C-alpha positions, 0 to 999 in steps of 0.5 A: 138755744137750738136743740141738737137732735138726730134724724135716726137716733136708733143708730146710736146703739152702734156706739156700743161697738166702740169700746169693744173696738178699743179693747181690740186695738189696745190688746193688739198694740200691746201684743205687737209691742211684746213681740217686737221687744223679743226681736228688735232693739229698743232704739230700732223699735221707735220707742222714742215716739210717745204718741204711739200709745194713744193711737188706739184711742184716736181710732176709737174716737174716729169710729165714734164720730162715724157712728154719730155722723151715720145717725144724722145729727141735726141742729138749727132750721132753715125756712123753706117756702113751699106751695100748699095745694089745699083742695081735691076736686073730683070731676064726674062726667056723664058718658051715656049715649044721650051725650052724643046729642048735638044740640050745643053746636057740637056733641054734648060730650065734646062740649063736656070735655072742653069744660072739664079741661078748663076746670082742670087747668084752673085747679090748683090742687089734685083732681080725679075723674069719674065717668058714668052711665047706669054704672060708674067707673073711676077714670083717674084717682086723685092726682096732681098730674092734670095733663094726664087727666086731660089726656084721658078725657080725650080718649073717653067715648060715649058708652064707655062704661057699657051700662046703658042708661044714666044714674047720677047717684052711683057716680056721686057715690064713687066721687064721694069715696075718692074725696073721703079717701083723703080726709086731711084735705077739703074737697068738692065734686063737679058733675057735668051732665045733661041731667037725665037720670033714671036712678032711684037713689039720688036723694040718698046720695045727696043726703050723704054728701050734705052730711059730709059737707062736700059741695057738688057743683053741677054743669048742664050741657044740652038744651031743653028743646030736645035733640035726636041721638046719632048712633055711635057707629053711624048710620042715622039716629038712635031708635028705641025697641019699638023703632021710634027715634029717641029724643033726649032732653036736658034736665036742669032741675035734677042738677039744680037740686043736687047743687042746691042741697049740697051747697054747690053752684049750678051752671047751664051751658057755661061756654063763655070765657069767664062763665066758670070763674066762680067755680075756678075760685072755689077750687082752691088757690095756691098758697105759700107757706114757710116750713122749717127744715132741720139743718143736717150737721153730719159734717161735724162728726165726720170731720172729727172722725177724719182728724182723729184718723189722721192723728192716729196715722201720725201716731203710728210713725216709727212702727216696726 
């Protein structure tokens, strides 16, 4: 048999007020009767109504029903199918100046944004965003609002973090903190970069991720043939301190190392329509599961209270 429970059982303590209210109502009824006998004849006083004496009890029972309804009685369950979102995914986006190189038909950054949007569209769970140069920033915490993250991607520019250079390890550490912040859900990381890395702690970051069992898939954007870097403000190509034009080369070996050590997958310029299908499949699927929701039964004590109040009103007929 299904148990009868209360959503807020602590409110049942209010039932202790009912005996006090009953004493008050009984005392008031007796006082009224005593006063009425002094000034009104028995015939006019309505003494022929025998139900008058139970009116305080009916009102007390009505108050008790209200307290029970307020405590939220529950009995039985209904089965509700819900969609379970089972994974969290953090996208790590390289926004260093080398991402301005246009060796993939457009800038590496624009290509990376397009790839990131495809990943977000295919993600059934929550998604977060980390952007990095030689430092990292959390662009978006984990959220189910993929459209908001896509809108944020559109606003990102190369040099956004204002720390020139490229250090993938700091980005991985920031992404790890986001994933580890929700230990109840599984999660993974996707790095989109040209692979250039001037950091010194990449091996340490990879070891932490491998120890936590968090896979990192990596996506290379760029070619190993090299390309110049247009100045963000326009006016030619970027030059180094000696005045030489800077050439940037995609470094697949760095991203391959990260994916291999953490159990992720490496992709190189996945611009084909189905090039990221395996990554989308690894991002979790929408699963339906049935959840038992308790059925509220507050209507029962509330109806009892209404009937008691109504009978109490009938019992008051013939009052002085």
